[in-house]
TORTORVEX-174701 format. One record per atom (N, C-alpha, C): residue number from 0; residue in three letters; x, y, z. Coordinates in steps of 0.001 Angstrom, whole numbers, padded with zeros to 6 digits. Layout:
BEGIN
  num  residuo        x        y        z
  NUM      ALA        X        Y        Z
...
This chain:
BEGIN
  num  residuo        x        y        z
    0      MET   170206   068898   123160
    0      MET   168889   069707   122908
    0      MET   169241   070840   122815
    1      LYS   168348   071220   121442
    1      LYS   168315   072549   121022
    1      LYS   167212   073518   122177
    2      GLN   167299   075052   121922
    2      GLN   166434   075612   123172
    2      GLN   165615   076158   122135
    3      ASN   164577   076496   122630
    3      ASN   163684   076630   121567
    3      ASN   163812   078428   121623
    4      LEU   163257   079057   120239
    4      LEU   163305   080132   119578
    4      LEU   162056   080677   118815
    5      THR   161803   081917   119057
    5      THR   160216   082351   118412
    5      THR   160928   083553   118037
    6      ILE   160540   083628   116287
    6      ILE   160684   084270   115724
    6      ILE   159625   085144   115004
    7      VAL   158916   086024   115494
    7      VAL   158162   087211   115236
    7      VAL   157477   087889   113883
    8      LYS   157319   088244   113087
    8      LYS   156943   088776   112070
    8      LYS   155919   089643   111910
    9      VAL   155960   091214   112379
    9      VAL   155037   091991   112286
    9      VAL   155110   093046   111187
   10      GLY   153410   093006   110694
   10      GLY   154058   093900   109419
   10      GLY   153620   095389   109692
   11      GLY   153756   096076   108805
   11      GLY   153492   097671   108270
   11      GLY   152039   097899   108858
   12      ALA   151042   097053   108656
   12      ALA   149884   097610   108824
   12      ALA   149264   097865   110645
   13      VAL   149874   096474   111233
   13      VAL   150198   096423   112961
   13      VAL   151144   098054   113420
   14      VAL   152639   098086   112532
   14      VAL   152944   098956   113144
   14      VAL   152479   100245   113143
   15      GLU   151633   100731   112146
   15      GLU   150915   101936   112184
   15      GLU   149796   102080   112959
   16      ASP   149262   100820   114059
   16      ASP   148433   101059   114879
   16      ASP   148822   100571   115933
   17      GLU   148427   101932   116647
   17      GLU   148991   102280   118005
   17      GLU   148867   100617   119194
   18      ALA   147390   101009   119066
   18      ALA   146802   099772   120341
   18      ALA   147393   098317   119177
   19      GLN   146946   098108   118162
   19      GLN   147761   096669   118532
   19      GLN   148945   096409   118605
   20      LEU   150262   097569   117656
   20      LEU   151587   097415   118540
   20      LEU   151969   096944   119756
   21      THR   151048   098597   120485
   21      THR   151688   098014   122275
   21      THR   151367   096794   122354
   22      LEU   150236   096072   121798
   22      LEU   149545   094460   122584
   22      LEU   150886   094182   121973
   23      LEU   151027   093750   121115
   23      LEU   151732   093095   120275
   23      LEU   153299   092758   120821
   24      LEU   154165   094285   121253
   24      LEU   155332   094174   122201
   24      LEU   155022   093646   123242
   25      ARG   154076   093758   124381
   25      ARG   153869   093500   125107
   25      ARG   153843   092223   125386
   26      ASN   153300   091495   124577
   26      ASN   152914   089897   124353
   26      ASN   154484   088937   123889
   27      PHE   155190   089878   122819
   27      PHE   156397   089599   122485
   27      PHE   157259   089518   124101
   28      ALA   157718   090675   124520
   28      ALA   158442   090554   125198
   28      ALA   157848   089465   126692
   29      ASN   157054   089174   126150
   29      ASN   156492   088149   127569
   29      ASN   156399   086871   127052
   30      ILE   156892   086482   126138
   30      ILE   157331   084892   125620
   30      ILE   158449   084590   125665
   31      ASP   158070   083201   126284
   31      ASP   159808   082351   127376
   31      ASP   160821   082269   126196
   32      GLY   161741   082575   126551
   32      GLY   162793   081907   125938
   32      GLY   163714   083033   124882
   33      HIS   164704   082441   123996
   33      HIS   164764   083597   123058
   33      HIS   163938   083663   122064
   34      LYS   164008   084927   121062
   34      LYS   163446   085729   120540
   34      LYS   163867   086357   119255
   35      VAL   163310   086808   118244
   35      VAL   163527   087682   116959
   35      VAL   162211   088185   116929
   36      LEU   162691   089482   116512
   36      LEU   161787   090231   115880
   36      LEU   161888   090940   114406
   37      VAL   161409   090313   113735
   37      VAL   161152   090904   111941
   37      VAL   159783   091444   111937
   38      HIS   160086   092894   111216
   38      HIS   159240   094361   110786
   38      HIS   159418   094245   109471
   39      GLY   158103   094703   109272
   39      GLY   157915   095620   107925
   39      GLY   157619   097031   107760
   40      GLY   157027   098013   107346
   40      GLY   156919   099456   107581
   40      GLY   156557   099904   106000
   41      GLY   155806   099097   105064
   41      GLY   155680   100124   103844
   41      GLY   154451   101180   103532
   42      ARG   153833   101055   104642
   42      ARG   152907   102183   104678
   42      ARG   153266   103170   105075
   43      ARG   154652   103223   106516
   43      ARG   154996   104245   106576
   43      ARG   155892   105266   105629
   44      ALA   156468   103954   104896
   44      ALA   157419   104833   103816
   44      ALA   156779   105123   102781
   45      THR   155882   104622   102414
   45      THR   154526   105700   101671
   45      THR   153987   106991   102224
   46      GLN   154005   107066   103577
   46      GLN   153365   108338   104161
   46      GLN   154899   108973   103873
   47      VAL   156094   108674   104257
   47      VAL   157225   109687   104517
   47      VAL   157515   109945   103120
   48      ALA   157576   109085   101821
   48      ALA   157729   109427   100534
   48      ALA   156851   110432   100510
   49      ALA   155635   110368   100644
   49      ALA   154581   111611   099888
   49      ALA   154877   112976   100490
   50      GLN   155246   113136   101799
   50      GLN   155576   114564   102489
   50      GLN   157229   114780   102134
   51      LEU   158037   114133   101355
   51      LEU   159153   114212   100529
   51      LEU   158728   114560   098964
   52      GLY   157498   114222   098429
   52      GLY   157051   114543   097218
   52      GLY   157738   113565   096600
   53      ILE   157783   112518   096908
   53      ILE   158308   111009   095780
   53      ILE   156800   110243   095718
   54      GLU   156822   110076   094575
   54      GLU   155890   108895   094331
   54      GLU   156317   107545   094386
   55      SER   155310   106567   095073
   55      SER   155206   105131   095463
   55      SER   154561   104333   094252
   56      LYS   155483   103669   093881
   56      LYS   154846   103059   092304
   56      LYS   154786   101697   093092
   57      MET   153396   101605   092635
   57      MET   153285   099436   092841
   57      MET   152688   098983   091576
   58      VAL   153182   097960   091648
   58      VAL   152673   096755   090780
   58      VAL   151516   095757   091388
   59      ASN   150913   095127   091318
   59      ASN   150270   094228   092072
   59      ASN   150431   093839   093566
   60      GLY   150841   095602   094032
   60      GLY   150826   095382   095798
   60      GLY   152522   095180   095875
   61      ARG   153403   094970   095032
   61      ARG   154914   095050   094842
   61      ARG   155311   096589   094789
   62      ARG   155922   096597   095782
   62      ARG   156714   098470   095554
   62      ARG   157422   098278   094202
   63      ILE   157756   099249   093399
   63      ILE   159368   099830   092590
   63      ILE   159972   100132   093613
   64      THR   161103   099864   093797
   64      THR   162428   100743   094573
   64      THR   163149   101590   093626
   65      ASP   162940   102274   093175
   65      ASP   164206   103169   092619
   65      ASP   165275   103773   093277
   66      ALA   166295   104765   092706
   66      ALA   166980   105495   093793
   66      ALA   166637   105968   094832
   67      GLU   165420   106835   094342
   67      GLU   164794   107435   095628
   67      GLU   164233   106821   096338
   68      MET   163487   106082   096257
   68      MET   162514   105491   097051
   68      MET   163290   104183   097818
   69      LEU   164226   104219   097372
   69      LEU   165547   103308   098135
   69      LEU   166061   104112   099387
   70      ARG   166086   105166   099160
   70      ARG   166693   106058   100615
   70      ARG   165581   106320   101151
   71      VAL   164315   106199   101110
   71      VAL   163480   106476   101730
   71      VAL   162888   104848   102481
   72      VAL   163400   103794   102292
   72      VAL   163062   103232   102765
   72      VAL   163925   102808   103552
   73      THR   165608   102935   103162
   73      THR   166452   102723   104162
   73      THR   166034   103344   105340
   74      MET   166096   104461   105481
   74      MET   165121   105516   106403
   74      MET   164551   105158   107075
   75      VAL   163327   104579   106555
   75      VAL   162350   104575   107255
   75      VAL   162109   103034   107691
   76      TYR   162647   102144   107292
   76      TYR   162581   100567   107559
   76      TYR   164054   100598   108492
   77      GLY   165280   100789   108374
   77      GLY   166349   100703   109277
   77      GLY   166441   101668   110246
   78      GLY   165943   102953   109842
   78      GLY   165554   103670   111059
   78      GLY   164559   104019   111744
   79      LEU   163428   104743   111490
   79      LEU   162460   105044   112089
   79      LEU   161665   104393   112755
   80      VAL   161469   102601   111642
   80      VAL   160562   102170   112407
   80      VAL   161575   101242   113146
   81      ASN   162636   100389   112979
   81      ASN   163415   099577   113749
   81      ASN   163981   100569   114679
   82      LYS   164680   101924   114915
   82      LYS   165138   102237   115916
   82      LYS   163734   102425   117087
   83      SER   162825   103088   116553
   83      SER   161120   102941   117498
   83      SER   160911   101692   118171
   84      LEU   161270   100327   117476
   84      LEU   161020   099057   118017
   84      LEU   161838   098761   119241
   85      VAL   163075   099339   118572
   85      VAL   164150   098729   119613
   85      VAL   164102   099412   121043
   86      ALA   163506   100811   120870
   86      ALA   163588   101643   122146
   86      ALA   162049   101257   123263
   87      ARG   161487   100897   122288
   87      ARG   159757   100117   123209
   87      ARG   160142   098861   123984
   88      LEU   161415   097916   123294
   88      LEU   161439   096867   123857
   88      LEU   162254   096622   124725
   89      GLN   163298   098012   124718
   89      GLN   164116   098303   125754
   89      GLN   163631   098858   127144
   90      ALA   162465   099224   126747
   90      ALA   161489   099807   128050
   90      ALA   160744   098870   128344
   91      ALA   160423   097587   127696
   91      ALA   159710   096236   128517
   91      ALA   161008   095350   128838
   92      GLY   162277   095730   129256
   92      GLY   163346   094937   129474
   92      GLY   163478   093926   128620
   93      ILE   163851   093842   127472
   93      ILE   163957   093027   126610
   93      ILE   165699   093662   126141
   94      ASN   166483   093352   125681
   94      ASN   167750   093615   125443
   94      ASN   168046   093815   123873
   95      ALA   167136   094545   123326
   95      ALA   166833   094699   121778
   95      ALA   168453   095426   121100
   96      LEU   168492   094401   119604
   96      LEU   169763   095273   119073
   96      LEU   168972   095492   117443
   97      GLY   169050   096821   116798
   97      GLY   168344   096879   115754
   97      GLY   169500   096246   114257
   98      ILE   169042   095703   113201
   98      ILE   169690   095142   112712
   98      ILE   169476   094823   111196
   99      THR   169820   095649   110086
   99      THR   169587   094974   109032
   99      THR   170041   093777   108659
  100      GLY   170256   093185   106813
  100      GLY   171016   092585   106731
  100      GLY   172561   092831   106089
  101      ALA   172285   094102   106312
  101      ALA   173831   094008   105686
  101      ALA   174614   094485   107223
  102      ASP   174101   094568   108360
  102      ASP   174834   094647   109613
  102      ASP   174852   093075   109742
  103      MET   176431   092982   109749
  103      MET   177608   091688   110205
  103      MET   177160   091025   109235
  104      ASP   176913   091206   107740
  104      ASP   176600   090335   106630
  104      ASP   175732   088800   106755
  105      VAL   174866   089300   107456
  105      VAL   173633   088863   108169
  105      VAL   173075   087806   107156
  106      ILE   172854   088920   105948
  106      ILE   171768   088261   104756
  106      ILE   172191   089132   103308
  107      ARG   172811   088258   102638
  107      ARG   173299   088751   101477
  107      ARG   172399   088767   100152
  108      SER   171874   089111   099155
  108      SER   170951   089487   097944
  108      SER   171482   089922   097225
  109      HIS   170599   089388   095987
  109      HIS   170965   089976   094616
  109      HIS   169929   090568   094025
  110      ARG   170456   091703   093607
  110      ARG   169004   092577   093088
  110      ARG   168266   091581   091395
  111      ARG   166678   091891   091842
  111      ARG   166531   091051   091003
  111      ARG   165985   091585   089786
  112      PRO   166540   090655   088980
  112      PRO   166069   091238   087256
  112      PRO   164459   091289   087133
  113      PRO   164586   092146   085736
  113      PRO   163312   092644   085369
  113      PRO   162313   091367   085140
  114      VAL   161317   091097   085498
  114      VAL   160303   089879   085545
  114      VAL   158675   090294   084699
  115      ALA   158830   089076   084289
  115      ALA   156920   089808   083580
  115      ALA   155943   089729   084410
  116      VAL   155169   090382   084321
  116      VAL   153728   090417   085254
  116      VAL   152696   090617   084471
  117      THR   151902   089762   085151
  117      THR   150739   090420   084296
  117      THR   150060   091137   085497
  118      THR   149323   092482   084821
  118      THR   148930   093259   085883
  118      THR   147631   093250   085948
  119      GLU   146958   093621   086984
  119      GLU   145668   093437   087540
  119      GLU   144843   094739   087273
  120      GLY   143263   094635   086978
  120      GLY   142888   095530   086384
  120      GLY   141684   095188   085630
  121      SER   140611   095398   084638
  121      SER   140013   095073   083856
  121      SER   140592   094232   082943
  122      GLU   141429   094877   082261
  122      GLU   142086   094325   081207
  122      GLU   143631   094029   081446
  123      PRO   143736   093117   081937
  123      PRO   145133   092642   082561
  123      PRO   146071   092128   081506
  124      GLN   147302   092683   081807
  124      GLN   148214   092839   080652
  124      GLN   149695   092208   081202
  125      LYS   150433   091734   080148
  125      LYS   151656   091205   081036
  125      LYS   152792   091787   080697
  126      GLN   153261   092227   081636
  126      GLN   154362   093552   081479
  126      GLN   155986   093164   081963
  127      LEU   156670   093277   081215
  127      LEU   158552   093180   081757
  127      LEU   158373   094691   082413
  128      ILE   158731   093781   083843
  128      ILE   158726   095133   085494
  128      ILE   160050   094729   086005
  129      ASP   160465   096355   085969
  129      ASP   162065   095835   086538
  129      ASP   161580   096783   088185
  130      PHE   162012   096056   089146
  130      PHE   161449   096413   090263
  130      PHE   162443   097551   090998
  131      GLY   163681   097775   090215
  131      GLY   164480   098759   090648
  131      GLY   165721   097813   091821
  132      PHE   165889   098791   092960
  132      PHE   166675   098085   093976
  132      PHE   166145   097233   095099
  133      VAL   165209   095910   094387
  133      VAL   164632   094914   095431
  133      VAL   165339   093658   095352
  134      GLY   166048   093072   096850
  134      GLY   166908   091796   096583
  134      GLY   166123   090526   096858
  135      ASP   166671   089875   095994
  135      ASP   166162   088448   096482
  135      ASP   167281   087422   097233
  136      VAL   166932   086869   098190
  136      VAL   167790   086231   099111
  136      VAL   168433   085469   098422
  137      ASP   170323   085382   098593
  137      ASP   171143   084517   098233
  137      ASP   171393   083753   099938
  138      ARG   171682   083852   100702
  138      ARG   172062   083380   101732
  138      ARG   172066   084521   102766
  139      ALA   172264   083619   104184
  139      ALA   171977   083712   105333
  139      ALA   172931   083649   106464
  140      ASP   173302   084406   107411
  140      ASP   174610   083641   108159
  140      ASP   173944   082962   109786
  141      GLY   173035   081928   109667
  141      GLY   172555   081331   110998
  141      GLY   173638   081800   112416
  142      GLN   174743   081109   111720
  142      GLN   175769   080942   112940
  142      GLN   175709   082596   113840
  143      ARG   176571   083565   112994
  143      ARG   176197   084755   113390
  143      ARG   175153   085617   114006
  144      LEU   173976   085684   113404
  144      LEU   172654   085276   114398
  144      LEU   172465   085086   115621
  145      ALA   173014   083404   115709
  145      ALA   172982   082553   116523
  145      ALA   173995   083079   117922
  146      ASP   174881   083242   117530
  146      ASP   175514   084242   118633
  146      ASP   175054   085022   119184
  147      LEU   174433   086242   118449
  147      LEU   173485   087160   119012
  147      LEU   172538   086689   119853
  148      ILE   171946   085726   119644
  148      ILE   170907   085134   120577
  148      ILE   171470   084774   121978
  149      ASN   172460   083803   121437
  149      ASN   172789   083091   122867
  149      ASN   173726   084292   123251
  150      SER   173962   085623   123550
  150      SER   174262   085790   123979
  150      SER   173789   087039   124790
  151      GLY   172517   086874   124919
  151      GLY   171608   087671   125313
  151      GLY   170817   088530   124605
  152      ILE   171366   088727   123348
  152      ILE   170451   090066   122370
  152      ILE   169305   089279   122036
  153      THR   168043   090070   121741
  153      THR   166878   090124   120730
  153      THR   167007   090929   119442
  154      PRO   167469   090226   118837
  154      PRO   167706   091307   117252
  154      PRO   166261   091270   116723
  155      VAL   166447   092640   116044
  155      VAL   165235   093583   115880
  155      VAL   165225   093835   114231
  156      VAL   164923   092724   112845
  156      VAL   165382   093032   112087
  156      VAL   164607   093801   110760
  157      ALA   165564   094677   110351
  157      ALA   164105   095313   109482
  157      ALA   164430   094392   107810
  158      PRO   163712   094911   106955
  158      PRO   163802   094116   105713
  158      PRO   164435   095091   104430
  159      LEU   165877   094637   104629
  159      LEU   166850   095602   104272
  159      LEU   167850   093769   104241
  160      THR   168608   094307   102744
  160      THR   169606   093336   102582
  160      THR   170756   094325   102059
  161      HIS   172091   093329   101432
  161      HIS   172583   094062   100562
  161      HIS   173325   092726   099664
  162      ASP   174167   093467   098677
  162      ASP   174709   092827   097966
  162      ASP   175822   092585   097825
  163      GLY   176568   092746   098730
  163      GLY   178240   092599   099258
  163      GLY   179197   093472   098278
  164      GLN   178175   094573   097534
  164      GLN   179204   095479   096424
  164      GLN   178546   096834   097056
  165      GLY   178188   096679   098479
  165      GLY   178047   098433   098606
  165      GLY   176757   098603   098476
  166      THR   175530   097981   097816
  166      THR   174304   098336   097836
  166      THR   173224   097705   098654
  167      ILE   173027   098294   099460
  167      ILE   171165   098188   099904
  167      ILE   170249   097898   099234
  168      LEU   169297   096841   099541
  168      LEU   168313   096067   098451
  168      LEU   167304   096304   099350
  169      ASN   165698   096604   099003
  169      ASN   164891   096276   099757
  169      ASN   164023   094920   099732
  170      THR   163895   094530   100554
  170      THR   163621   092928   100237
  170      THR   162361   092365   101284
  171      ASN   161468   091559   100836
  171      ASN   160286   091506   101054
  171      ASN   160497   091298   102878
  172      ALA   159685   091218   103816
  172      ALA   159746   091245   105109
  172      ALA   158951   089973   105472
  173      ASP   158497   089700   104338
  173      ASP   157951   087846   104846
  173      ASP   158858   087284   104304
  174      THR   159684   087301   103081
  174      THR   160921   086424   103060
  174      THR   162296   086074   103744
  175      ILE   162115   087863   104648
  175      ILE   163488   087946   105650
  175      ILE   162681   086922   106987
  176      ALA   161851   087117   106938
  176      ALA   161641   086181   108131
  176      ALA   161879   084570   108276
  177      ALA   161348   084355   106710
  177      ALA   161514   082935   106913
  177      ALA   162839   082546   106189
  178      THR   163591   083678   106011
  178      THR   165252   083253   105538
  178      THR   165871   083280   107053
  179      VAL   165640   084335   108012
  179      VAL   165828   083803   109270
  179      VAL   165670   082585   110091
  180      ALA   163913   082472   109943
  180      ALA   163811   081263   110480
  180      ALA   164828   080023   109973
  181      LYS   165058   079854   108578
  181      LYS   165486   078617   108040
  181      LYS   167320   078663   108574
  182      ALA   167566   079849   108601
  182      ALA   169146   079957   108600
  182      ALA   169683   079432   110487
  183      LEU   168419   079700   111445
  183      LEU   168552   079775   112912
  183      LEU   168279   077825   113211
  184      ALA   167338   077315   112052
  184      ALA   166762   076306   112538
  184      ALA   167916   075208   112829
  185      PRO   169043   075180   112560
  185      PRO   170111   074705   112705
  185      PRO   170773   074438   114066
  186      PHE   170428   075430   114863
  186      PHE   170865   076002   116324
  186      PHE   169722   076432   117424
  187      PHE   168529   075930   116675
  187      PHE   166769   075987   117956
  187      PHE   166423   075411   117032
  188      ASP   165160   075030   118378
  188      ASP   163581   074354   117557
  188      ASP   162986   075910   117490
  189      VAL   163029   076029   115819
  189      VAL   162218   077482   116142
  189      VAL   160661   077016   115693
  190      THR   159993   078923   116084
  190      THR   158770   078496   115458
  190      THR   158733   079927   114934
  191      LEU   157868   080263   113901
  191      LEU   158220   081600   113396
  191      LEU   156166   081746   113124
  192      ILE   155797   083018   113617
  192      ILE   154483   083477   113884
  192      ILE   154761   084377   112860
  193      TYR   153604   084144   112180
  193      TYR   153337   085759   110950
  193      TYR   152263   086241   111553
  194      SER   152493   087622   111986
  194      SER   151167   088029   112675
  194      SER   150875   089198   111973
  195      PHE   149622   089123   111756
  195      PHE   148727   090179   111161
  195      PHE   147422   090543   111356
  196      GLU   146599   091041   110685
  196      GLU   144785   091890   110978
  196      GLU   144087   090581   111073
  197      LYS   144343   089452   111117
  197      LYS   143582   088843   110724
  197      LYS   143793   087586   111533
  198      LYS   142471   086783   112166
  198      LYS   143086   085862   112897
  198      LYS   143690   084518   112862
  199      GLY   143980   084247   111379
  199      GLY   144704   083262   110619
  199      GLY   144405   083684   109306
  200      VAL   144543   081990   108390
  200      VAL   144155   081738   106913
  200      VAL   142800   081637   107188
  201      LEU   141941   082140   106515
  201      LEU   140106   081871   106510
  201      LEU   139860   081545   105360
  202      SER   138906   079949   106085
  202      SER   138046   079682   104537
  202      SER   137122   080658   103838
  203      ARG   136481   081350   104393
  203      ARG   136022   082382   103654
  203      ARG   135937   084093   104103
  204      PRO   136766   084288   103281
  204      PRO   137170   085818   103866
  204      PRO   136713   087023   104327
  205      ASP   135058   086749   104328
  205      ASP   134458   087694   105000
  205      ASP   133538   087145   105946
  206      ASP   134293   085621   106738
  206      ASP   134035   085295   107984
  206      ASP   135188   085363   109189
  207      ASP   135561   086183   109506
  207      ASP   136787   086092   110664
  207      ASP   136713   085078   111558
  208      ASP   135393   084455   111598
  208      ASP   136384   082933   112515
  208      ASP   136000   081874   111936
  209      SER   136437   081709   110458
  209      SER   136590   080584   109805
  209      SER   137759   080386   109518
  210      VAL   138607   080527   110328
  210      VAL   140425   079541   110888
  210      VAL   140518   078604   110489
  211      ILE   141283   078525   109258
  211      ILE   141603   077220   108788
  211      ILE   142718   076657   110166
  212      PRO   142587   075275   110632
  212      PRO   143397   075310   112055
  212      PRO   144670   074740   111360
  213      VAL   145001   073648   110279
  213      VAL   146786   073451   109829
  213      VAL   146467   073228   108352
  214      ILE   147530   073564   108225
  214      ILE   147751   073481   106570
  214      ILE   149114   072744   106204
  215      THR   148534   071785   105694
  215      THR   150066   070775   105344
  215      THR   150141   071051   103473
  216      PRO   151303   070432   103198
  216      PRO   151564   070791   101940
  216      PRO   150270   070105   100477
  217      SER   149743   068990   100803
  217      SER   148968   068303   100384
  217      SER   147420   068987   100519
  218      LEU   146862   070015   101767
  218      LEU   146020   070404   101976
  218      LEU   146060   071765   101125
  219      PHE   147226   072393   101019
  219      PHE   147427   073656   100510
  219      PHE   147226   073703   098480
  220      ASP   147498   072877   098505
  220      ASP   147285   072146   097177
  220      ASP   145793   072165   096633
  221      ARG   145229   071632   097787
  221      ARG   144114   071721   097625
  221      ARG   143401   072735   097813
  222      TYR   143753   073736   098565
  222      TYR   143035   075153   098809
  222      TYR   143177   075847   097608
  223      ARG   144173   076267   097404
  223      ARG   145030   076760   096118
  223      ARG   143980   076302   094919
  224      ALA   143876   074924   094579
  224      ALA   142971   074252   093503
  224      ALA   141575   074928   093548
  225      ASP   141147   074923   094560
  225      ASP   139748   075096   094779
  225      ASP   139166   076736   095089
  226      GLY   140144   077427   095345
  226      GLY   139917   078915   095675
  226      GLY   140185   079646   097109
  227      THR   140057   078261   097727
  227      THR   139836   078730   099147
  227      THR   140839   079596   099524
  228      ILE   142023   079408   098952
  228      ILE   143223   080469   099597
  228      ILE   143828   081318   098361
  229      SER   143785   082101   098353
  229      SER   143641   082747   096880
  229      SER   145012   084433   096996
  230      GLY   145046   085139   095988
  230      GLY   146086   086467   096270
  230      GLY   146829   086516   097114
  231      GLY   147197   087575   097881
  231      GLY   148236   087801   098903
  231      GLY   148857   086885   099938
  232      MET   147883   085665   100193
  232      MET   147912   084882   100731
  232      MET   148775   083721   100747
  233      LEU   148503   083549   099256
  233      LEU   149406   082459   098742
  233      LEU   151035   082124   098831
  234      PRO   152159   083669   098274
  234      PRO   153011   083548   099020
  234      PRO   153515   083710   100388
  235      LYS   152495   083871   100951
  235      LYS   153317   083737   102619
  235      LYS   153358   082753   103067
  236      ILE   151899   081774   102443
  236      ILE   152203   080368   102622
  236      ILE   153066   079387   102258
  237      GLU   153575   079785   100405
  237      GLU   154414   079250   100107
  237      GLU   155573   079593   100544
  238      ASN   156011   080625   101705
  238      ASN   157265   081152   102406
  238      ASN   157453   079965   103719
  239      ALA   155730   080092   103985
  239      ALA   155712   078936   105274
  239      ALA   156288   078136   104972
  240      LEU   155536   077216   103886
  240      LEU   155961   075798   103630
  240      LEU   157639   075416   103220
  241      GLU   158288   076312   102605
  241      GLU   159389   076033   102509
  241      GLU   160276   076293   103651
  242      ALA   159609   077029   104667
  242      ALA   160296   077051   105979
  242      ALA   160355   075736   106866
  243      VAL   158992   075539   106903
  243      VAL   158998   073910   107253
  243      VAL   159648   072788   106785
  244      GLY   160063   073260   105512
  244      GLY   160096   071499   105075
  244      GLY   161845   072184   105025
  245      ALA   162735   073299   105899
  245      ALA   163791   073649   105705
  245      ALA   163969   073026   107037
  246      GLY   163293   072600   107836
  246      GLY   163670   072264   109343
  246      GLY   162981   073217   110479
  247      VAL   162302   074266   109997
  247      VAL   161824   074797   111435
  247      VAL   160316   074194   111290
  248      GLU   160690   074185   112914
  248      GLU   159489   073216   113361
  248      GLU   157896   073589   112846
  249      ARG   157625   074855   113367
  249      ARG   156173   075340   112937
  249      ARG   155783   076427   112052
  250      VAL   155114   076714   111470
  250      VAL   154837   077882   111183
  250      VAL   153678   078317   111562
  251      ILE   153204   080088   112551
  251      ILE   151951   080352   112969
  251      ILE   151363   081160   112174
  252      ILE   150167   081440   111025
  252      ILE   149730   082777   110733
  252      ILE   148826   083286   111678
  253      THR   148841   084295   112198
  253      THR   148083   084347   113083
  253      THR   147451   085929   113513
  254      GLN   146630   086497   114194
  254      GLN   146510   087773   114973
  254      GLN   147767   088545   115112
  255      ALA   147526   089602   114873
  255      ALA   149146   090121   115855
  255      ALA   148802   090303   117633
  256      THR   147569   090495   117834
  256      THR   147397   090516   119511
  256      THR   147048   089078   119534
  257      ALA   147351   087958   119176
  257      ALA   147423   086822   119811
  257      ALA   148458   085537   118992
  258      ILE   149778   086059   120018
  258      ILE   151333   085411   119584
  258      ILE   151686   084718   120299
  259      ASP   150870   083481   120812
  259      ASP   151167   083038   122558
  259      ASP   151434   081829   121491
  260      GLY   151239   081153   120442
  260      GLY   151781   080183   120028
  260      GLY   150088   079153   119781
  261      HIS   149286   079831   120301
  261      HIS   148090   078757   120810
  261      HIS   146767   079531   119768
  262      HIS   147289   080249   119139
  262      HIS   145811   080624   117991
  262      HIS   146288   080437   116609
  263      GLY   144989   080977   115948
  263      GLY   145962   080979   114428
  263      GLY   145926   079678   113671
  264      THR   146263   079828   111857
  264      THR   146710   078599   111100
  264      THR   147928   078323   111448
  265      VAL   148000   076877   111869
  265      VAL   149637   076199   111996
  265      VAL   150192   075568   110579
  266      ILE   150898   075859   110246
  266      ILE   152102   075170   108820
  266      ILE   152736   074030   109123
  267      ARG   152610   072967   108753
  267      ARG   153274   071970   108843
  267      ARG   153349   071107   107652
  268      GLN   154553   069912   107892
  268      GLN   154636   069000   107101
  268      GLN   153651   068470   106878
  269      GLN   152767   067917   108094
  269      GLN   151938   066454   107924
  269      GLN   150917   067196   109282
  270      LEU   150065   066508   108933
  270      LEU   149003   066532   110325
  270      LEU   149590   065134   111301
């Protein structure tokens, strides 16, 4: 019988909110069984880049990672944010280890080729955008992660991968979380929790209590078609559905202060 494993992804907005982060880390430390923390840090990267005189370039909310920005995100994600979280978890009695995808060759990616993007605004235009040193995942080594976890280590995973040729790549943290969950599904009963500032997936964006309790593939198709779910929530749910389709037990989208598995929106294969 497989043991339980909980993977919590915490976004950059929560990382920057001391009150939310303190509560999330306390609740994370209290989760029973094995666990993994995956984090973002985009807001901190933007702040540090500005302090260094480096412009942050975004297209439809996605960061363009040129050579200068790659150095910033490597320092911020793999160093400042990651090791701060590790130190705080150690203080809470969790034997945490901060890693990137390059460590132990855990997650390997390729550099994303230029893609056609329709820009937002009053006059949307389709442009070919080179996102720079952004990585799209090729594979993950679940066995090596499972060996770490079974030895009593709690991995804290930064959103950086590598191409196997010596280059670090900036990779979306939601994608990292789903990738880690899928890689570990053969070894554990995995629950993946995406934590952010809302109580879950909302049916009415202006009503924080309009949480959709369950989303299945068929319900997602309906909600997407009628506009109930749109924008940045679409790729998050697509990642979640891909994860449950690949053997992850369940995915929960919930508030950062409610990661006990009993709140938010549950993503399942079927009702």
